[in-house]
C-alpha positions, 0 to 999 in steps of 0.5 A: 582591075576591079576584078583582079583586085576582088580576087586578093580581097578574100580573107585567107587566114594566113594574114596578120590580124590587122590585114585579116580584119581589113580584107573582111571589111573590103570584102563586106563593102564590095559587094554593096556597091559593085555591080560589074558580074566580072568583079562578082564572079571574081569575088565569088571565086576568091571567096570559095577559094580562100575563106574560112567555113564562117565567112564564106557562106555570108559572102556567097550568099551576099554576092549571089543575088547581087551577081543575079541582078546583073545581065545574064547574072543568074546564068553566070552564078548558075555556072560559077557555083557548079564550076567550083563545086566541080573543081574545088575540093570540098566546095560542093559538099559545103554547098549541099550542107547549107541546101539542107540546112537552110533550103529557103535562103539558098535554093533561090541562088543555086540554078539547075547546073549547080543543083545537078553538079551537086547531087551528082554522086562524088565518084562516077559508079560503074554500070551494072554489067548484065550476064553471068561472072566477072569479066577477065581480061581477054575473055570472049562474050 
C-alpha cells in the first residue's frame, strides 16, 4: 500500500497550489523515513514521470542513496534508472545533463547499466557496409 501511495505523491503541476504544496511536502518526508525498496522505487518512478524540472533532480538525488542502501538496492536503483532512461521521454537527456553538470554528486548513483543506457546514441546506427554502391532491393551480391 505504501508503494501505491508513493506512486501518486509526486507533484505533477496539475493540482491546486495547496494540493501541489501538500504533495511536495509528503514527497520530501517520505524518503526521510522509508526504507522499503519497493516504496522507494515507486517514488523514484513517480517522480521521474510526474515531477517538474526543478523537483525531479532533488527527489532522484534524495531517493537514490536511500534505495542504494537497501538489500539489492544499488542493483534496483541501477535497473530503475536505466529503465526510466530507456522508456521515459527526456529522462536520459536530463540524467546525462546532471552527470555533466555535477558528476561528483551523480556518479555514485549511476550504475553500469544506467551509464550504458545514457551514453548510447538515441537512435541505433546502421552498420557501415563494405563494397561498392548502394544496396538495391532485389540486387544480387
